[in-house]
C-alpha positions in Angstrom: 71.7 83.5 25.4 72.5 79.9 24.6 70.7 78.5 27.9 67.6 80.0 26.4 67.8 78.5 23.0 68.7 75.4 25.1 65.6 75.9 26.9 63.6 76.7 24.2 64.6 73.8 22.2 64.2 71.6 24.9 60.0 73.0 25.3 59.6 73.1 21.2 61.2 68.7 21.7 58.5 68.2 24.8 55.6 69.8 22.6 56.4 67.9 19.7 56.8 64.4 21.6 53.4 65.5 23.5 52.1 65.8 19.8 53.1 63.2 18.9 51.5 61.1 21.8 48.6 63.0 21.6 48.3 61.9 17.8 49.4 58.1 18.6 46.5 58.0 21.6 44.0 59.4 18.8 44.9 56.9 15.8 44.5 54.1 18.5 41.2 55.9 19.6 40.1 56.2 15.5 41.0 52.7 14.8 39.5 51.2 17.9 36.2 53.4 16.7 36.4 51.9 13.3 37.0 48.0 14.0 34.3 47.9 16.9 32.0 49.6 14.6 32.8 47.1 12.1 32.2 44.2 14.3 28.5 45.6 15.1 27.7 46.3 11.7 29.4 42.5 10.5 27.9 40.6 13.8 23.8 41.1 12.1 24.9 40.1 8.9 26.8 36.6 10.0 23.6 35.9 12.1 22.1 36.2 8.7 24.5 33.9 7.1 24.2 31.5 9.6 20.1 31.8 9.9 20.2 31.3 6.1 22.8 28.6 6.1 20.8 26.8 8.5 17.2 27.7 6.2 19.7 26.1 3.4 20.3 23.2 4.8 17.1 22.4 6.0 15.4 22.4 2.6 18.4 20.3 0.7 17.5 17.7 3.3 13.8 18.2 2.6 14.5 18.1 -1.2 16.5 14.8 -0.8 13.6 13.1 0.8 10.9 14.3 -1.6 13.5 12.8 -4.0 13.8 9.8 -2.1 9.9 9.5 -1.9 9.6 9.8 -5.7 12.3 7.2 -6.7 9.4 4.9 -4.8 6.5 6.5 -6.5 8.1 6.1 -9.7 9.7 2.4 -8.5 5.3 1.7 -7.7 4.2 3.3 -10.2 6.1 1.1 -12.7 4.1 -1.9 -11.6 0.8 -0.4 -11.4 -0.6 -2.0 -14.6 0.8 -5.3 -13.5 -1.3 -4.7 -10.2 -4.4 -3.5 -12.3 -3.9 -6.8 -14.4 -4.3 -8.7 -11.6 -6.9 -6.9 -9.7 -9.1 -6.8 -12.8 -8.2 -10.7 -13.1 -9.5 -11.0 -9.1 -13.0 -8.9 -9.8 -13.5 -11.5 -12.9 -12.6 -14.2 -10.6 -15.6 -13.0 -7.3 -17.6 -9.7 -8.9 -19.1 -7.5 -6.9 -21.9 -8.4 -8.8 -23.4 -12.1 -9.4 -23.4 -11.2 -13.0 -25.2 -14.6 -14.0 -25.4 -14.0 -18.0 -21.1 -13.5 -18.0 -20.9 -16.7 -16.3 -23.5 -18.6 -18.6 -21.6 -17.6 -21.5 -18.7 -18.5 -19.8 -20.2 -22.3 -19.5 -21.3 -22.4 -22.7 -17.8 -21.5 -24.0 -16.3 -24.5 -21.8 -19.1 -26.9 -22.9 -18.2 -26.1 -26.8 -14.5 -26.4 -26.4 -14.2 -29.5 -24.5 -17.6 -31.0 -26.8 -20.0 -31.8 -24.4 -23.7 -30.5 -24.0 -25.2 -28.5 -21.3 -28.2 -30.4 -20.4 -29.5 -27.9 -17.6 -28.1 -25.7 -15.3 -30.0 -24.4 -12.1 -28.4 -21.3 -10.1 -29.8 -20.8 -6.7 -30.6 -17.6 -5.1 -27.5 -15.9 -3.5 -27.3 -16.7 0.6 -24.8 -15.3 3.1 -21.3 -17.0 2.8 -20.6 -19.0 5.9 -17.1 -21.0 6.4 -17.4 -24.6 7.1 -16.8 -25.2 10.5 -13.6 -27.2 11.1 -14.3 -31.0 12.7 -13.8 -31.5 16.1 -10.8 -33.5 17.0 -10.8 -36.0 19.7 -8.9 -33.6 21.9 -11.6 -31.1 21.4 -14.2 -33.4 22.6 -12.5 -35.2 25.9 -11.5 -31.4 26.6 -14.0 -30.2 29.1 -14.0 -26.8 28.0 -11.7 -24.2 25.7 -9.5 -21.8 27.3 -10.1 -18.6 27.3 -6.8 -17.8 25.0 -8.2 -20.5 22.5 -11.3 -18.5 22.8 -9.9 -14.6 22.0 -8.4 -16.1 19.6 -11.3 -16.9 17.9 -12.7 -13.8 18.2 -10.1 -11.8 17.2 -9.7 -14.0 14.1 -13.6 -13.6 12.9 -13.4 -9.9 13.7 -10.3 -9.4 11.7 -11.6 -11.4 8.4 -12.5 -8.7 5.9 -14.9 -11.5 4.0 -18.0 -11.2 6.5 -21.9 -12.9 5.4 -22.6 -9.2 4.8 -20.0 -8.4 1.8 -19.7 -12.1 1.1 -22.2 -14.0 -0.7 -22.1 -17.7 -2.2 -24.3 -18.8 -5.0 -25.0 -22.5 -5.8 -24.6 -24.2 -8.9 -26.1 -27.1 -10.3 -25.5 -28.4 -14.1 -25.5 -31.6 -16.3 -23.9 -32.3 -19.1 -23.2 -35.2 -21.6 -20.2 -36.3 -23.8 -17.5 -38.6 -23.9 -16.0 -39.9 -20.7 -12.9 -37.5 -20.4 -14.4 -35.1 -22.6 -16.9 -34.6 -19.3 -14.0 -34.3 -16.8 -12.1 -31.7 -19.1 -14.8 -29.4 -18.9 -14.6 -30.0 -15.3 -11.3 -29.2 -15.5 -12.2 -25.8 -17.7 -15.1 -24.7 -15.3 -12.4 -24.8 -12.4 -9.9 -22.5 -13.9 -12.1 -20.3 -16.1 -12.6 -16.7 -15.3 -15.3 -16.9 -12.6 -14.0 -18.7 -9.7 -16.3 -21.9 -8.7 -15.4 -24.5 -5.8 -16.7 -27.8 -7.1 -18.5 -29.5 -4.3 -19.8 -32.6 -6.0 -18.9 -34.7 -8.9 -21.2 -37.6 -10.3 -21.0 -39.7 -13.3 -21.8 -42.7 -14.8 -19.5 -45.9 -16.0 -18.0 -45.4 -19.6 -15.8 -46.8 -21.5 -14.6 -43.3 -23.1 -16.4 -43.4 -26.5 -20.2 -44.0 -25.6 -21.9 -40.6 -24.2 -22.0 -40.4 -20.4 -24.1 -37.8 -18.0 -22.5 -35.7 -15.3 -24.2 -33.8 -12.5 -21.6 -31.4 -10.9 -22.8 -28.9 -8.1 -20.7 -26.1 -7.3 -20.7 -22.4 -5.4 -19.5 -19.2 -7.2 -18.7 -16.2 -4.6 -20.0 -12.6 -4.8 -18.2 -10.0 -3.2 -19.8 -6.6 -2.3 -18.7 -3.4 -3.4 -17.9 -1.6 0.6 -18.7 1.5 -0.5 -22.5 0.4 -1.9 -22.8 -1.2 1.4 -22.0 2.3 3.3 -24.2 3.7 1.6 -26.9 1.1 1.9 -26.4 1.5 5.4 
């Protein structure tokens, strides 16, 4: 009886051990399944998170660039009023039209301000502006021929200039005024510093002591810069 009981006890102990081992293995398998399943489920989420972070970084960089551009635009726009005023001054000095009546009014105002009498004023027709040729130097005269580099540089300079005979016109103005000697020169100074730009080429006056009435002849040139859009439309 004791041998049987012992054998039965040993058999029951082995069964319990096997059951425990089976249970432990089963728990490991279940745990591994849970962990692997979790990893397989988390991996796509991690990819989504990484993609979202990459997109967020790109958006932040784009926003930073746009903010920097906005700062530059605000700074440039802050001076737009000054630029518009300067542009209006330039357009008044060299308008896109001859504006002869406005120029005559300005000359009359300057004459009255300086106490001179405008005896005559002649305005020629507008002609294509041609810059004066540069006088040849002695070295240039003695040289046999200009170098190819100098010729190319001249051609490039002429081609790159925005002022051409097609868009830049010259109008010759000849006038005669009378008044005190000092007033005549004050008139010329006022004409040179007026709203309309004028290049005075000739000034002739008779001698005077500053008290008697003297006469003066003035020849100058005013300019017209044609509107590029109108030129393109005309073509």
